[in-house]
PyMOL commands that place a pseudoatom at each C-alpha (Angstrom):
pseudoatom trace, name=CA, resn=MET, resi=1, chain=A, elem=C, hetatm=0, pos=[-93.931, -59.299, -70.465]
pseudoatom trace, name=CA, resn=ILE, resi=2, chain=A, elem=C, hetatm=0, pos=[-91.971, -58.637, -73.625]
pseudoatom trace, name=CA, resn=THR, resi=3, chain=A, elem=C, hetatm=0, pos=[-93.096, -62.014, -74.993]
pseudoatom trace, name=CA, resn=LEU, resi=4, chain=A, elem=C, hetatm=0, pos=[-96.733, -61.055, -74.420]
pseudoatom trace, name=CA, resn=LEU, resi=5, chain=A, elem=C, hetatm=0, pos=[-96.228, -57.735, -76.193]
pseudoatom trace, name=CA, resn=THR, resi=6, chain=A, elem=C, hetatm=0, pos=[-94.537, -59.490, -79.104]
pseudoatom trace, name=CA, resn=ILE, resi=7, chain=A, elem=C, hetatm=0, pos=[-97.459, -61.904, -79.428]
pseudoatom trace, name=CA, resn=LEU, resi=8, chain=A, elem=C, hetatm=0, pos=[-99.901, -58.971, -79.337]
pseudoatom trace, name=CA, resn=ILE, resi=9, chain=A, elem=C, hetatm=0, pos=[-97.907, -57.172, -82.040]
pseudoatom trace, name=CA, resn=ALA, resi=10, chain=A, elem=C, hetatm=0, pos=[-98.000, -60.286, -84.245]
pseudoatom trace, name=CA, resn=LEU, resi=11, chain=A, elem=C, hetatm=0, pos=[-101.757, -60.660, -83.728]
pseudoatom trace, name=CA, resn=VAL, resi=12, chain=A, elem=C, hetatm=0, pos=[-102.408, -56.995, -84.534]
pseudoatom trace, name=CA, resn=CYS, resi=13, chain=A, elem=C, hetatm=0, pos=[-100.224, -57.306, -87.657]
pseudoatom trace, name=CA, resn=ILE, resi=14, chain=A, elem=C, hetatm=0, pos=[-102.234, -60.269, -88.917]
pseudoatom trace, name=CA, resn=LEU, resi=15, chain=A, elem=C, hetatm=0, pos=[-105.535, -58.489, -88.252]
pseudoatom trace, name=CA, resn=LEU, resi=16, chain=A, elem=C, hetatm=0, pos=[-104.243, -55.334, -89.946]
pseudoatom trace, name=CA, resn=MET, resi=17, chain=A, elem=C, hetatm=0, pos=[-103.191, -57.294, -93.031]
pseudoatom trace, name=CA, resn=ALA, resi=18, chain=A, elem=C, hetatm=0, pos=[-106.639, -58.882, -93.188]
pseudoatom trace, name=CA, resn=ALA, resi=19, chain=A, elem=C, hetatm=0, pos=[-108.375, -55.507, -92.803]
pseudoatom trace, name=CA, resn=VAL, resi=20, chain=A, elem=C, hetatm=0, pos=[-106.290, -53.974, -95.586]
pseudoatom trace, name=CA, resn=LEU, resi=21, chain=A, elem=C, hetatm=0, pos=[-106.910, -56.900, -97.933]
pseudoatom trace, name=CA, resn=ILE, resi=22, chain=A, elem=C, hetatm=0, pos=[-110.663, -56.895, -97.280]
pseudoatom trace, name=CA, resn=GLN, resi=23, chain=A, elem=C, hetatm=0, pos=[-111.023, -53.238, -98.226]
pseudoatom trace, name=CA, resn=ASN, resi=24, chain=A, elem=C, hetatm=0, pos=[-112.503, -52.616, -101.635]
pseudoatom trace, name=CA, resn=PRO, resi=25, chain=A, elem=C, hetatm=0, pos=[-110.991, -49.454, -103.131]
pseudoatom trace, name=CA, resn=LYS, resi=26, chain=A, elem=C, hetatm=0, pos=[-112.319, -48.457, -106.568]
pseudoatom trace, name=CA, resn=GLY, resi=27, chain=A, elem=C, hetatm=0, pos=[-113.808, -51.823, -107.492]
pseudoatom trace, name=CA, resn=GLY, resi=28, chain=A, elem=C, hetatm=0, pos=[-110.846, -54.076, -106.662]
pseudoatom trace, name=CA, resn=GLY, resi=29, chain=A, elem=C, hetatm=0, pos=[-109.788, -55.982, -103.595]
pseudoatom trace, name=CA, resn=VAL, resi=30, chain=A, elem=C, hetatm=0, pos=[-110.278, -59.377, -102.089]
pseudoatom trace, name=CA, resn=ASP, resi=31, chain=A, elem=C, hetatm=0, pos=[-113.617, -58.487, -100.502]
pseudoatom trace, name=CA, resn=SER, resi=32, chain=A, elem=C, hetatm=0, pos=[-115.788, -60.357, -102.994]
pseudoatom trace, name=CA, resn=THR, resi=33, chain=A, elem=C, hetatm=0, pos=[-113.555, -63.446, -102.934]
pseudoatom trace, name=CA, resn=PHE, resi=34, chain=A, elem=C, hetatm=0, pos=[-114.200, -64.092, -99.235]
pseudoatom trace, name=CA, resn=GLY, resi=35, chain=A, elem=C, hetatm=0, pos=[-117.928, -63.485, -99.267]
pseudoatom trace, name=CA, resn=GLY, resi=36, chain=A, elem=C, hetatm=0, pos=[-117.849, -59.704, -99.218]
pseudoatom trace, name=CA, resn=SER, resi=37, chain=A, elem=C, hetatm=0, pos=[-121.064, -59.469, -101.209]
pseudoatom trace, name=CA, resn=ALA, resi=38, chain=A, elem=C, hetatm=0, pos=[-122.946, -61.330, -98.465]
pseudoatom trace, name=CA, resn=THR, resi=39, chain=A, elem=C, hetatm=0, pos=[-121.506, -58.942, -95.888]
pseudoatom trace, name=CA, resn=ASN, resi=40, chain=A, elem=C, hetatm=0, pos=[-122.616, -55.958, -97.934]
pseudoatom trace, name=CA, resn=GLN, resi=41, chain=A, elem=C, hetatm=0, pos=[-126.140, -57.393, -98.151]
pseudoatom trace, name=CA, resn=MET, resi=42, chain=A, elem=C, hetatm=0, pos=[-126.265, -58.064, -94.435]
pseudoatom trace, name=CA, resn=LEU, resi=43, chain=A, elem=C, hetatm=0, pos=[-124.705, -54.847, -93.111]
pseudoatom trace, name=CA, resn=GLY, resi=44, chain=A, elem=C, hetatm=0, pos=[-125.148, -52.574, -96.100]
pseudoatom trace, name=CA, resn=ALA, resi=45, chain=A, elem=C, hetatm=0, pos=[-122.296, -51.334, -98.291]
pseudoatom trace, name=CA, resn=ALA, resi=46, chain=A, elem=C, hetatm=0, pos=[-121.708, -48.059, -96.459]
pseudoatom trace, name=CA, resn=ARG, resi=47, chain=A, elem=C, hetatm=0, pos=[-121.730, -49.598, -92.974]
pseudoatom trace, name=CA, resn=SER, resi=48, chain=A, elem=C, hetatm=0, pos=[-119.281, -52.384, -93.765]
pseudoatom trace, name=CA, resn=THR, resi=49, chain=A, elem=C, hetatm=0, pos=[-116.926, -49.988, -95.559]
pseudoatom trace, name=CA, resn=ASP, resi=50, chain=A, elem=C, hetatm=0, pos=[-116.977, -47.580, -92.620]
pseudoatom trace, name=CA, resn=PHE, resi=51, chain=A, elem=C, hetatm=0, pos=[-116.394, -50.403, -90.148]
pseudoatom trace, name=CA, resn=ILE, resi=52, chain=A, elem=C, hetatm=0, pos=[-113.442, -51.831, -92.087]
pseudoatom trace, name=CA, resn=GLU, resi=53, chain=A, elem=C, hetatm=0, pos=[-111.881, -48.394, -92.518]
pseudoatom trace, name=CA, resn=LYS, resi=54, chain=A, elem=C, hetatm=0, pos=[-112.227, -47.579, -88.811]
pseudoatom trace, name=CA, resn=ALA, resi=55, chain=A, elem=C, hetatm=0, pos=[-110.878, -51.001, -87.864]
pseudoatom trace, name=CA, resn=THR, resi=56, chain=A, elem=C, hetatm=0, pos=[-107.842, -50.385, -90.079]
pseudoatom trace, name=CA, resn=TRP, resi=57, chain=A, elem=C, hetatm=0, pos=[-107.080, -47.075, -88.383]
pseudoatom trace, name=CA, resn=TYR, resi=58, chain=A, elem=C, hetatm=0, pos=[-107.562, -48.500, -84.883]
pseudoatom trace, name=CA, resn=LEU, resi=59, chain=A, elem=C, hetatm=0, pos=[-105.332, -51.494, -85.636]
pseudoatom trace, name=CA, resn=ALA, resi=60, chain=A, elem=C, hetatm=0, pos=[-102.635, -49.229, -87.084]
pseudoatom trace, name=CA, resn=ALA, resi=61, chain=A, elem=C, hetatm=0, pos=[-102.757, -47.039, -83.970]
pseudoatom trace, name=CA, resn=MET, resi=62, chain=A, elem=C, hetatm=0, pos=[-102.590, -50.102, -81.710]
pseudoatom trace, name=CA, resn=LEU, resi=63, chain=A, elem=C, hetatm=0, pos=[-99.584, -51.396, -83.646]
pseudoatom trace, name=CA, resn=LEU, resi=64, chain=A, elem=C, hetatm=0, pos=[-97.803, -48.058, -83.253]
pseudoatom trace, name=CA, resn=VAL, resi=65, chain=A, elem=C, hetatm=0, pos=[-98.473, -47.900, -79.510]
pseudoatom trace, name=CA, resn=LEU, resi=66, chain=A, elem=C, hetatm=0, pos=[-97.476, -51.528, -78.921]
pseudoatom trace, name=CA, resn=CYS, resi=67, chain=A, elem=C, hetatm=0, pos=[-94.229, -51.085, -80.856]
pseudoatom trace, name=CA, resn=ILE, resi=68, chain=A, elem=C, hetatm=0, pos=[-93.322, -47.958, -78.881]
pseudoatom trace, name=CA, resn=ILE, resi=69, chain=A, elem=C, hetatm=0, pos=[-94.104, -49.624, -75.547]
pseudoatom trace, name=CA, resn=THR, resi=70, chain=A, elem=C, hetatm=0, pos=[-92.101, -52.721, -76.499]
pseudoatom trace, name=CA, resn=SER, resi=71, chain=A, elem=C, hetatm=0, pos=[-89.190, -50.595, -77.652]
pseudoatom trace, name=CA, resn=LEU, resi=72, chain=A, elem=C, hetatm=0, pos=[-89.148, -48.660, -74.388]
pseudoatom trace, name=CA, resn=MET, resi=73, chain=A, elem=C, hetatm=0, pos=[-89.331, -51.845, -72.322]
pseudoatom trace, name=CA, resn=VAL, resi=74, chain=A, elem=C, hetatm=0, pos=[-86.541, -53.549, -74.256]
pseudoatom trace, name=CA, resn=GLY, resi=75, chain=A, elem=C, hetatm=0, pos=[-84.400, -50.411, -74.097]
pseudoatom trace, name=CA, resn=SER, resi=76, chain=A, elem=C, hetatm=0, pos=[-84.812, -49.985, -70.357]
pseudoatom trace, name=CA, resn=ALA, resi=77, chain=A, elem=C, hetatm=0, pos=[-84.423, -53.696, -69.544]
pseudoatom trace, name=CA, resn=GLY, resi=78, chain=A, elem=C, hetatm=0, pos=[-81.412, -54.364, -71.719]
pseudoatom trace, name=CA, resn=GLY, resi=79, chain=A, elem=C, hetatm=0, pos=[-79.363, -51.285, -70.959]
pseudoatom trace, name=CA, resn=GLU, resi=80, chain=A, elem=C, hetatm=0, pos=[-76.720, -50.399, -73.478]
pseudoatom trace, name=CA, resn=ALA, resi=81, chain=A, elem=C, hetatm=0, pos=[-75.733, -52.924, -76.105]
pseudoatom trace, name=CA, resn=PRO, resi=82, chain=A, elem=C, hetatm=0, pos=[-72.116, -54.079, -75.894]
pseudoatom trace, name=CA, resn=LEU, resi=83, chain=A, elem=C, hetatm=0, pos=[-69.810, -53.028, -78.691]
pseudoatom trace, name=CA, resn=LEU, resi=84, chain=A, elem=C, hetatm=0, pos=[-68.999, -55.687, -81.226]
pseudoatom trace, name=CA, resn=THR, resi=85, chain=A, elem=C, hetatm=0, pos=[-65.382, -56.819, -81.144]
pseudoatom trace, name=CA, resn=GLN, resi=86, chain=A, elem=C, hetatm=0, pos=[-63.526, -57.480, -84.321]
for i in range(1, 86): cmd.bond("trace and resi %d" % i, "trace and resi %d" % (i + 1))
show_as sticks, trace
zoom trace
């Protein structure tokens, strides 16, 4: 189960990085490099910007929840960590 959660966290991280890089704040960004102008023509500039911004927030929330759940599962399954001997 922890492996599945770790894979989900990695997937959400990759999607979150992509969503952040696609955003176009104040005229910059990678949006136009990957065909962002075609997306703006198809969906409209306001719609695509709103969608990307909402996707970023949802992915960030999912990452937070997945990390907390994984941390709780690892903490309860592993018990206390043994002390390091010198």
